[in-house]
N, C-alpha and C positions, 0 to 999 in steps of 0.2 A: 597632395598628402600631407607635404612638409607645411605648407600653409594652414591646414587644419589644426596641425599639432600643435604650431606656433601661436595659434590664435586660441586653442584651449586651454596652452600653458599661461599666456596673457590674462584670460578668464578668471583663472583660478587664483592667479596674481593678486588680481584686483579686487575679488571676492576676499581674498585673506586680508588685504587691508582695509577693505570698508568694516568686515568682521571686527578687525582688532579696533579700529576707531571706535565702533560703537559700544565694544565690551570696555575699554577704559575711559571713554567719555562719558557714558552714561552713570547716574549716580548708583551707587549700591545702599541698600539698606539691610540690616541683619534682620530677617523674621525668625523671631525666637519664640516659637510656640510655648504653652504655659508649662512651667516645670514645676516637680514635686520638690526639688533638692536643687541647690546652689552649691557647689563647692567655690572657695575663693581661695589662693594660694599668692602670699605677699612675698614678690621675689625680692625686694629689700631685706626683708628680715627674715626670713623661711618660714614664715608660722602661717599656718593653714586654717580655716573653718568650714563646718557645714553649717549651710543655713535652710531649715525648712520653714521658716515663716514667711506665708504666701506676700505678705506686704511687702518686705524685705526685696523677696525676689523680684515681685512685680516692679517695684520702683527702679532697681537696678537694669532690668530688662526693656522697661518702657523708656528708660534715658537713653540706654544703646540702640533699641530698635528705632526710634524717633530720629537719630542723626544720620544725614546722609555723607557717604564716604567716596571718596574716590579711590579706585583699583591702581595700585601701583605695581613695582616690580617684585618678582620673588626675592627673597634675601634671607638669609638665616641672620638670628638676632643673638646679641651675648647677653641681655638683659631685659628685663621688663618689670614693670611697676606688680603688677597683678595677673594671673592666670585665672580666669572665670569659665567654670564647668557646669553647664545646667544637665541634670539628668530627669527623666519621666520617672513615674510612678513605679516602674518594673527596674530601675536602675541603669536603662541604659541612656547612653550618652546624646545630648541633642544638639549641643552646640559646645565648642571650646574655643574661648579667643585669649589672646595675651594683648594686655593692655599696656602700651609703650609709655602712654601718658596719655593727658587729657584730650587729646586729638588724634590721635595714631592707634592702629590695631593692627596686631598681626594674625593672621589666620592661615594655616596649610603653608608657612613661611610665603605669603603675600600679604605685603603691606597695603592696609586702606588709612587714608588719611581725611579727616573732617574736611568738607569742602567750605565751609565756614557761611553756608547758606541757611541751613535750618538745624535748631538745636545743635550748636557749635561745638559743646564740650561734653566730656565724659566726667559725671561727677565724682573724682576719687575723693575729694574730703569725704564724703558720706561712706564710701567704702572703708575709708581709714576709720571713720569711728565705729566699725563693727570689730574690729581687732583691739585688744584691750592694751593699755597703754605700757609703754617698754619701762621695765623698772629700772 
């Protein structure tokens, strides 16, 4: 009886280890469906804007969706470059991401870092152009 319990615990431990390995080792892509609106909050200046232009939404969405990310550990952040929040036609949130820089994202307190293999960077320069120049 004790042998079966020990084997069951060992099997569970091995399964958890394998599951964790594949969870963190498998590249992650953010699959963001088409959105009716995108809110962008600039974490540096405090400015925010709402974008409804489908070309602008598509360009930002396609850029982020094309990048392969590696999952990192959960962590709290003190600052970020931008928060992007996509909304559907009914005003429901589809996705919300905090951009730390051109190669890192925080979602639900988990860091995702570009793995450098496919479309390495988020186009922050384009997002910068959407905001009016500082006075």
